[in-house]
C-alpha positions in Angstrom: 13.9 -2.1 39.8 16.0 -3.4 37.1 13.6 -6.3 36.3 10.9 -4.0 36.1 12.6 -1.6 34.0 13.6 -4.7 31.5 9.8 -5.9 31.5 8.8 -2.8 30.8 11.2 -2.5 28.0 10.4 -5.8 27.0 6.4 -4.6 26.8 7.3 -1.4 25.1 9.3 -3.3 21.9 6.4 -5.9 21.6 3.8 -3.0 21.0 6.1 -1.1 18.7 6.8 -4.4 16.8 2.9 -5.2 17.1 2.2 -1.6 15.4 5.0 -1.5 12.8 3.5 -5.5 11.6 -0.2 -3.9 11.7 0.8 -0.9 9.2 2.5 -3.1 7.2 -0.1 -5.6 6.9 -2.6 -2.7 6.0 0.1 -1.5 3.2 0.5 -4.8 1.8 -3.5 -5.2 1.6 -3.9 -1.8 0.0 -1.1 -2.4 -2.4 -2.7 -5.8 -3.3 -6.4 -4.3 -3.9 -4.8 -1.4 -6.0 -2.9 -3.2 -8.0 -6.0 -5.7 -8.6 -8.3 -2.6 -9.8 -5.8 -1.7 -12.0 -5.3 -5.2 -13.5 -9.2 -5.2 -14.0 -8.9 -1.8 -15.3 -6.3 -3.0 -18.0 -8.1 -6.3 -18.6 -11.7 -5.1 -19.2 -11.3 -1.7 -20.0 -7.8 -2.1 -22.0 -6.3 1.2 -20.9 -2.8 -0.6 -21.3 -1.3 1.2 -18.2 2.1 0.1 -17.5 3.0 -1.4 -13.9 6.1 1.0 -12.7 7.5 1.5 -9.6 6.0 4.5 -9.3 2.4 3.2 -10.1 2.9 0.3 -7.7 3.6 2.8 -4.8 0.6 5.3 -5.7 -1.6 1.9 -5.6 0.2 0.7 -2.2 -0.2 4.1 -0.5 -3.6 5.3 -2.0 -5.4 1.4 -2.5 -8.6 2.0 -4.5 -8.4 5.7 -4.7 -4.7 5.6 -5.7 -5.6 2.9 -8.6 -8.5 5.4 -9.3 -6.1 8.4 -10.0 -3.5 6.4 -12.1 -6.6 5.6 -14.4 -7.5 9.2 -14.2 -4.1 10.5 -15.0 -3.8 7.8 -17.4 -6.9 8.8 -19.5 -6.0 12.1 -19.5 -3.1 12.0 -21.5 -0.5 12.6 -18.5 -0.1 8.3 -17.9 3.2 7.0 -16.5 
């Protein structure tokens, strides 16, 4: 009986770690895509948006939409 409980606990821990790592990789991919878009916009459009922690967090959480949001906020003069 105890062996079955240990096996179930190990399976639950592995499943939990899988979910955490999956969401973490999704977060990293979003951050990279958002920052690449922001970098390209700075390079080709000459926007001059700085890479502060707030900008990185917005791009990481929002990805493409976060980068577009940062660009729009900068163009409206409310920049970071």
